[in-house]
N, C-alpha and C positions, 0 to 999 in steps of 0.2 A: 457552904454547901448549900444548892440548890439542887431540889429535885431527885435529889438522890447522886447529886454531881458534884466533883471536888473543884472548885475555880478559884483564881489565885484573890488573895485575901486582901491584896491593895485596893484601896478605894481611888485611887490616883489611876490605877491601870483601866484602858479601855477594849484590851482583849479578852473578847467575845466567849473563846473557846475555854471547856473544862481541861484540868491537867492531873488527871486520871487515865489509868491502864485502859478503858476503852479507847481514847481519845490518841493514846500515843498508840494500838493497835491501828487506828485508822490511817496513820502519819506513817507509821510502817505499810502498811496497804499501797499509800496512794505514792510513797517514795518506789516503793519496787512495782506500780503499773507505769511510772515516771521512769525507769530505769529502761522498763523491758519496751517503751515506746521511742525513746532516744537511741533507744541497741546501744549501752552501755551508760556508766555514773558519770560522765562527761562530754560534754558536748564539741565543745573545743576540740580541732585535729592538732592544736598543737601540741599536745602531751603524749601522742602516740609510740613517738619515738623516744623522745628525752621526758619521762615522770618526773614529776618535779618534787623536790625536798621535804618542803615542807607546805603541808593546806593549813586552814582556816576552816571551820564548819560553823557559822554563825545562825546562832537558834537552833540548835543539835541538836535538841531532846534527847529520844535516848541514842542517839549517834547510830544510827541504821544506815544513812547514807555512808560516811566514814567507812564501816565496817562492810561494806560493798565496796566501797573504794579502794580499801584495804585487801583483799581479796583480788579485784579486778587486777591489780600492780603485784601482786607477791606471784599472781598464778604466771607474771612475766619475770620474776625472779628481783622484782624492784625491791628494795626495802622504802617507806613514806613513812613521814613525821606528820601526825595526824592533832588536832587540837582543837579540842570542841570549847564555847560558848554558850549560855544560858543561862534564863533567870532561875532554873529549878534543876538543881542536881540528881537527875535520873541517869547520867551517862557517865559518872566516875570510875566503872570499874572496867571499864573497855581493854584493862592490860590483861583481863583474863585470858582475853582473845589471841594472844599476842601479837597483838598492834604496839607500836609505838604509840600513846596513846596518853596526852594530858588534859584536863577539864579545869575551866576558868567559869567560877557562877561570877554571873555579875548581872546586872541589870541596863540592856543595850539603851536606855533612856539616858544612860547617863553615859558624857561623852567626857574624859576617852577613854577607849577601852583599853584594859591594862594590856597592850603590848610595846614591843619596842618599837620603832621605825623602821620599814623593811624588813619585815621578820619573815614575811611569807610569799613562795611563790605564785599559791594560789588560794584562792577567797573563796567558797561556796557560798553564796547567799538563797535559801531555797524555802520558799514560804513564809515570806516575812511580811507578807502586805497588809498583816493585821496587828502589826505590833505597834504602831501608832499613826494618827491622820494627822498628826502635824508634820507640814513639810519643811517646817526648819530643821525637825528632829530627822528627816530623810536626808536632807542635807549634809547634816553634821556627820550623820553616820557615814556617807558616804565619802566624806572628805576622813573619814577614819580609815575605811578599809586603802584607798588609796595612798593613807600614811604607813599604814602596817605592810601595805603590798609591796614586793621591789620593782625597780625599775624593768621591763620587760616581761615581767608578770602578769598574772593574770584574774580576774574577777571572773564569775558566770553566776550569774542568776536565773531559776527555777521559779515560775508562779501558774496563779492559773487563774481567771477568771469566775467571780461567785455565783453570778444569775448562768443560769440557763439559755441558750438560744437553740433554733430548729437548723441544722444543716440542709441544704435546698439541694438536689441533683444538679450538678456539674458536671463536666470532663476535667481531671487533672491537669495540672499546667505539665505541659511540655519541659522535662528537666534534660536539654540539650546544650546548655550554656559551660559547665564546668562537671566536672569528675563528682565532686561533692554533692551538687545538685542532683545525678541520677542515683548518688548511694543513699540521698536523705529520701528521693523516690521509690527506692526498690524497699528502703525501709518500713515505709509507711505501706506500701502494696502488701509486703509480706505480713505485719500487725494488723491489717484491716482499717486502718488511719486513713486520715486526711490532709495534706500541707494546706495550711490556710496562708494566702494572699491577699491582697488588695482586692483582687476581683473572686474572691470566696464569694458563697450568697447565702445571706443568712437572713430569717425570721425571725419575730418571735416564738416564745415555744408555745406548742399546739394542745399538749397535755395539761390539765387543768389544773392537777393536784402542783406540776412543777409552773405553772402561772401564777398560782397561790404564793408559794413561796417566794420565787421572782418578786412580787407584790409588799410579801411579808419584810425579807432581807433590804429591800431597796431603804423600806423605812427605818429600820433599825439600824444600817450602815451610813443614812445620811443624817441619822440626828448623832452618830459618834464622830461623823467627819471620815468613812472609812468609801474608797472607792470601790463599785462593784464590780468593775471592770478593770484593775488595775496592768494589764499584760495590753491594754491600748496605749497606754501612754509611758511604759517600760523605755522603748527605744529613745523616745525624745528625751526623757528622764536623763538617758545615759551619754548621748548626743551631748548635752548641754557642760558637758565634764569637760575642759583644756586639756587634763591630766593622761584622759585615754584617746586610742587608736583604735582603728582593725575594728571597729564594732559590727559584729555580726549575729544572728538569730534563726530560730525555727520555732515556726508557730504552728501547734497539732488540732487539730479536731478529733477528736473520740468520739465518734458514737456508742448512746448507750444502751443500743440494742440494735437486733436485725430489723433494717431499715428498709419501708414499702417500696422505694424506688429502686432500691440496688437489687433487688427480685425481680424487677419489672412489673410490681404492683401498683402503678398508678392509675388503673383505667382505662376502657379504651379508648376515651378522646385525650390521653396525654401524645402535648405534643412538644417541640421546641427541645430544650436542655434537659427535659423529664423524660421524652421519649430517645434523645441521642445518649443520655449517662450510660456508664460505663453499668452492666449487670455483673452483680458478686455472689457468690456462693461463699460463706464464711468458714472457714475451718474450724475446727474443734477448740483449739490455741486463740482464732482471732475471737470466738464467741467470746471464751472465757476470758479474755482481756475486756471485753465491751463489758462483761458481766460483773467484773471488777471494778469499771469505772463506777458502772451503775450504784456497785453495791458501798464506794468513797462518797458519793453524792446523799444518800441515803443517810449512812452514819453521821456525813456531816448537819444536815438537817436534825438530827437527832442532837450532835452537840450542841445547835444554838438554838434546840426548843425554849429556855427559859426567856429568850429573846421573842421569838419567832411567835410562842404562842401570846406574848401581851403584844404585839404590834396586829393580830390578829382578833385582836378581842375575844377570843373564844374561854369559854371556863376550861378547868382540866377534864370536866368529859367530853366536852366535845371538841378538843384538841385530842384527846388517844380513838374515838372516832373517826376523825380527819387521819390520824398518824397510820392508823390499821387499814382505812382503803389506801392512802397512797400506797402501802408495802403490799399490798394486794393487787393495786393496779401495775404499781412500774416492776412489782419481783416478778408475777408470776400470769400478768397477761398485755406483755409487754407493752405497756403503754406510752414506750419512748419509739413507737416506729416511725411517725412522723419524719423522724430527723431529729431529736432533740441529745444534744453531745455535750462535753466536757470540753472545753476549751484550753488548752496549758501553750506554755511557752520558755522557753530557753533563750537568754541574750548571753555572750561574751564579747571581753572587752580586753585588750592589751593595755598597761601602763607606760607611760613612754619614758624611754630612755632618758637618763638625764645628758642634757647637750657636754660636748669635750669642751671645755676651754679651750679659749684660744691662748698659746703661749708667744710672746714678745719676744723674737732673737735677738740674744747678750748681744748688745750694744759695745763695742770695743774701741777704746782711746785713742782718738786719731796719734799718726805718727806725727814725729817731729817735721816729716820732709811735707805733709800735708797742710801741715801748721804754717810753713815758709810760704809754701804756692798760695795759699789764704790771705796772708799778707801781701802778695805781690799782686793778687787779683783786680784788676782796674773793674770798679762799679758801673753797671748800666747807667746813659744819662738819665735824667727824669723825662719823664713822657711830656711832650711840649704841649697835648689838648688829651689832657686825663679826662678818662671818661666820653669820648667821640665814639669809641669802638661801639657802644649800647646806645647813640644815638639813632641808629636806622629804628631798632625793635623798639624805644620807647615811643619812637612819632607814629609807629604801627597801632602803639594804644592809645 
């Protein structure tokens, strides 16, 4: 227990978040947010017509994602078997909701994980960038996921960056290359979010409270070996795996409130991209989604309070004042109006199918006639100038 919050008692664990009801509620809210932003519980189009039979949710928590995915496929008339694995047994009673559910309590730092080879059609890895700082453990876990995934099955990863940046005014990219890109852009337009590409412009956060948070979080995470921006390296991590193919992704920026440049409030001297950026009036649903994203950020700061307060050097009274002022600024004064946003992403890839071994044609015993012909065959005379056919090439060398 620290400051009234319950944390893992394992002294070897680097996991910085509490394992109590408020944190579980934050994770539920975040999962609900991502499902709405991505347009469903899965980003991969592979399962639209043929759902998976067996699904593994790694680090399942209270298995809210599995429950949403179960409802998604049940509405289509499909029955899917779900398995969850986590260090804390908070999702062991999901069968009561009508799911085909199995829970396995296991510490993911200990490999191998207790599943058979090629057991699952789909493995979901969600918000697990804080499991361990060790790159070798990450590699070992990846190998375990591939071992448990059947050839032709898929792994999908959802995560988000932990620090906050400011999204600048820009024109969204044209989505004319494929139907999926048009669909993704339509989803972003409908939710009031922005598709991220390598050209999407960002700057450091303008809000002073989020700047403080970024500074302290970076200090804490560096001491534990965590990355504050895991989304930037996820694609390269998957590309290094020889067992994966057809690697795809979606990166989304979710503004934490109404942004000034969206409504044209950037000053009379606005030029260039700020002046040309499309104006947007938020619907009630879009405003609610952004407020939900902001709530998850505020709740995340609250969950990390013991570590952030230590990094800040503040006393408990000083922290309480800072936290109260931050809540007032972000939640009531639209302190994120410059464009501060939550950056999230989804990546999915297919495990390569096993190559079909080539079978040699069966050899038949030679017939008696062919044996007699071989005996009568006259051998070629020896070459009178062995090696001369290579002489021109040798001269060139």
